[in-house]
C-alpha positions as CSV (number, residue, x, y, z in Angstrom):
1,M,-46.8,-6.9,1.4
2,G,-45.1,-3.5,1.5
3,D,-43.4,-1.6,-1.3
4,T,-40.1,-2.9,-2.7
5,I,-37.5,-0.2,-2.1
6,L,-34.3,-1.0,-4.2
7,G,-31.0,0.7,-3.5
8,I,-28.8,1.1,-6.6
9,I,-25.1,1.8,-6.3
10,P,-23.8,2.9,-9.8
11,A,-20.1,2.4,-10.2
12,R,-18.7,3.0,-13.7
13,S,-15.1,2.5,-14.7
14,G,-13.0,5.1,-16.5
15,S,-13.5,8.1,-14.2
16,K,-11.5,11.1,-15.3
17,G,-11.3,13.5,-12.4
18,V,-9.9,10.9,-10.1
19,K,-8.5,7.8,-11.8
20,N,-10.2,4.5,-10.8
21,K,-11.8,6.4,-7.9
22,N,-14.5,3.8,-7.1
23,T,-11.9,1.2,-6.1
24,R,-9.2,3.6,-4.9
25,D,-8.1,3.3,-1.3
26,L,-9.7,5.9,1.0
27,F,-8.5,5.7,4.6
28,G,-7.9,1.9,4.5
29,K,-10.6,0.6,2.2
30,P,-11.9,1.1,-1.4
31,L,-14.1,4.1,-1.9
32,I,-17.1,2.0,-2.9
33,D,-17.0,0.1,0.3
34,Y,-18.3,3.1,2.3
35,T,-21.5,3.2,0.3
36,I,-21.9,-0.6,0.3
37,Q,-21.7,-0.5,4.1
38,D,-24.3,2.3,4.3
39,A,-26.7,0.3,2.1
40,R,-26.1,-2.8,4.2
41,D,-26.5,-1.1,7.5
42,C,-29.5,1.1,6.9
43,N,-33.0,-0.3,7.8
44,V,-35.3,0.9,5.0
45,L,-34.0,-0.8,1.8
46,T,-35.7,-4.0,0.8
47,D,-32.6,-4.9,-1.1
48,Y,-29.7,-3.2,-2.9
49,L,-27.2,-4.0,-5.7
50,V,-24.2,-2.6,-7.4
51,S,-24.5,-1.7,-11.1
52,T,-21.1,-1.7,-12.9
53,D,-19.5,-2.2,-16.3
54,S,-16.2,-3.3,-14.7
55,E,-15.3,-6.9,-13.7
56,R,-12.7,-5.3,-11.4
57,I,-15.2,-3.1,-9.6
58,A,-17.6,-6.1,-9.4
59,K,-14.9,-8.1,-7.7
60,V,-14.2,-5.4,-5.2
61,A,-17.9,-4.8,-4.5
62,A,-18.5,-8.6,-4.1
63,S,-15.6,-8.8,-1.6
64,A,-17.3,-6.2,0.5
65,G,-20.4,-8.3,0.5
66,A,-22.5,-6.4,-2.1
67,P,-24.8,-8.2,-4.6
68,V,-23.5,-7.7,-8.2
69,P,-26.1,-9.7,-10.1
70,F,-25.1,-8.5,-13.6
71,I,-22.4,-6.6,-15.5
72,R,-23.8,-3.4,-17.1
73,P,-23.9,-3.5,-20.9
74,D,-21.4,-1.5,-22.9
75,G,-24.1,1.0,-24.0
76,L,-24.5,2.0,-20.4
77,A,-20.8,2.3,-19.7
78,T,-20.0,5.4,-21.7
79,D,-19.6,9.1,-20.6
80,E,-22.9,9.7,-22.5
81,A,-24.9,7.1,-20.6
82,S,-27.5,8.8,-18.4
83,S,-28.2,8.0,-14.8
84,V,-31.8,7.5,-15.7
85,A,-30.9,4.7,-18.2
86,V,-28.7,3.0,-15.6
87,V,-31.4,3.0,-13.0
88,Q,-34.0,1.8,-15.5
89,H,-31.7,-1.1,-16.5
90,A,-31.0,-2.0,-12.8
91,I,-34.7,-2.1,-12.0
92,R,-35.6,-4.3,-15.0
93,E,-32.8,-6.7,-14.3
94,Y,-33.7,-6.9,-10.6
95,E,-37.4,-7.5,-11.3
96,E,-36.7,-10.2,-13.9
97,R,-34.3,-12.0,-11.7
98,N,-36.5,-11.8,-8.5
99,D,-40.0,-11.8,-9.9
100,V,-40.9,-8.6,-8.0
101,W,-42.1,-5.1,-8.7
102,V,-39.8,-2.2,-7.7
103,N,-41.9,0.7,-6.3
104,V,-39.1,3.1,-5.2
105,A,-35.5,3.4,-6.4
106,V,-32.8,4.8,-4.1
107,L,-29.7,5.9,-6.0
108,L,-26.6,5.9,-3.8
109,Q,-23.5,7.2,-5.5
110,P,-20.2,5.7,-4.2
111,T,-18.6,9.2,-4.6
112,T,-20.2,10.4,-1.3
113,P,-18.4,8.2,1.3
114,L,-19.3,10.4,4.3
115,R,-23.0,9.7,4.0
116,S,-24.4,7.6,6.9
117,P,-26.9,4.7,7.0
118,K,-29.1,7.0,9.1
119,D,-29.1,9.5,6.2
120,I,-30.6,6.9,4.0
121,D,-33.2,5.9,6.6
122,N,-34.2,9.5,7.3
123,A,-34.3,10.4,3.6
124,V,-36.6,7.4,2.8
125,G,-38.7,8.2,5.8
126,L,-39.2,11.8,4.7
127,F,-40.0,10.6,1.2
128,R,-42.5,7.9,2.3
129,G,-44.3,10.4,4.4
130,S,-45.0,12.7,1.5
131,D,-46.7,12.7,-1.9
132,A,-43.5,13.7,-3.7
133,S,-42.2,11.8,-6.7
134,S,-38.5,12.5,-5.9
135,L,-36.1,13.5,-3.2
136,V,-32.6,14.8,-3.4
137,S,-30.0,15.2,-0.6
138,C,-28.3,18.6,-0.3
139,Y,-26.6,21.0,2.0
140,S,-27.3,24.7,2.6
141,T,-24.8,27.3,1.6
142,K,-24.2,31.0,1.1
143,D,-20.8,30.5,-0.5
144,A,-21.5,28.8,-3.8
145,H,-24.3,31.3,-4.5
146,P,-26.0,32.5,-7.6
147,N,-25.3,36.1,-6.5
148,H,-21.6,35.3,-6.9
149,M,-21.8,33.4,-10.2
150,F,-20.8,34.6,-13.6
151,I,-20.6,33.1,-17.1
152,H,-18.2,33.9,-19.9
153,E,-19.8,35.9,-22.6
154,S,-16.5,36.6,-24.4
155,A,-12.8,35.8,-23.9
156,D,-12.3,38.6,-21.3
157,R,-15.8,39.5,-20.1
158,L,-18.0,37.9,-17.5
159,T,-21.8,38.2,-17.3
160,A,-23.5,37.9,-13.9
161,L,-26.2,35.3,-13.5
162,R,-28.1,37.8,-11.4
163,N,-28.3,41.5,-11.9
164,Q,-25.6,42.9,-9.5
165,D,-27.7,46.1,-9.0
166,D,-30.4,44.0,-7.3
167,T,-28.3,41.7,-5.1
168,P,-27.5,42.5,-1.4
169,N,-24.0,43.8,-0.7
170,R,-23.6,41.7,2.4
171,R,-23.2,38.0,2.2
172,Q,-25.2,37.5,5.4
173,D,-28.2,39.0,3.6
174,F,-28.2,36.4,0.8
175,E,-31.0,33.9,0.9
176,V,-29.9,30.4,1.7
177,V,-29.5,28.2,-1.3
178,Y,-29.1,24.4,-1.4
179,L,-26.6,22.4,-3.4
180,L,-27.1,18.8,-4.3
181,N,-24.5,16.6,-2.7
182,G,-25.1,13.4,-4.6
183,A,-25.5,11.2,-1.5
184,V,-29.1,10.1,-1.9
185,Y,-31.6,10.3,-4.8
186,I,-35.0,8.8,-4.4
187,C,-37.7,8.4,-7.0
188,T,-40.9,6.6,-7.7
189,R,-41.2,3.9,-10.3
190,E,-43.5,6.1,-12.4
191,L,-41.0,9.0,-12.5
192,V,-38.0,6.9,-13.6
193,M,-39.7,4.3,-15.8
194,E,-42.4,6.4,-17.4
195,Q,-41.2,10.0,-17.2
196,N,-37.5,9.1,-17.7
197,K,-36.4,11.3,-14.7
198,I,-34.7,10.7,-11.4
199,C,-35.4,14.2,-10.1
200,S,-38.6,16.2,-10.6
201,N,-38.7,20.0,-10.8
202,N,-39.8,20.3,-7.2
203,P,-38.2,17.4,-5.3
204,L,-38.1,17.0,-1.5
205,G,-34.8,18.2,0.0
206,Y,-33.1,16.1,2.6
207,V,-30.6,18.5,4.1
208,M,-27.3,17.1,5.3
209,P,-24.4,18.8,7.1
210,R,-21.5,20.0,5.0
211,D,-19.0,17.6,6.5
212,R,-21.1,14.6,5.3
213,S,-21.7,16.2,1.8
214,V,-18.3,15.7,0.2
215,N,-18.9,14.5,-3.4
216,I,-15.6,13.2,-4.9
217,D,-15.3,14.5,-8.4
218,E,-11.7,15.8,-8.3
219,E,-8.5,15.0,-6.5
220,F,-9.2,17.9,-4.0
221,D,-12.5,16.2,-3.0
222,F,-10.7,12.9,-2.4
223,R,-8.1,14.6,-0.2
224,L,-10.8,16.4,1.7
225,A,-12.7,13.2,2.4
226,E,-9.5,11.6,3.5
227,L,-8.8,14.5,5.9
228,L,-12.2,14.3,7.4
229,L,-11.9,10.6,8.0
230,Q,-8.4,11.1,9.5
231,Q,-9.8,13.6,11.9
232,N,-12.1,10.9,13.2
233,I,-15.4,12.5,12.1
234,D,-17.9,9.7,12.6
235,H,-19.7,9.6,9.3
236,K,-22.0,6.9,10.6
237,V,-23.7,9.2,13.1
């Protein structure tokens, strides 16, 4: 028997940047439906579930055909609750209810609706072909770059994260950096259950194109995702 690869879709109520974003309509269906469809249509997951603290989200997810075997306890429904604790709880609940051992957890955030089923398949394939303990999806960029980043040291002064005397003047000379897009996180059972981590210090990177990497955290992101869908970009490619 092969490993059990469990997809976990975390959907908490009470989002602040975009109110009720997980169930908000995006181009004709609730936001969470896109991730449910991806989990259902990919080929690599043994099973998947939605972990939520909200009866309303649970009802919407169930209407889309997703398993919602439990309602997340109140202690895992706060702003302070960590993703690690949510994944650990989901794994324990799934194992107890199904009498199986989860070997690999695949975290699929519903805030990345442009991810495709093939992205999940390819990411898991990359992970399974390695000895890494974790994988993160990301996209390459030279725009949101450490060379251009500053922090506030006082009310009116900024301090560069990198010494500006040592950074190239031309953007095209910057090294490429990668930003996590939140679409796919993969980790071994040992990493999440024993080391209390979802991401190690040197994870595999599954690189996705920018137009499938929209992560909805603010109203702008929601409008951007809506615009991409309206322009008939096929996020299932």
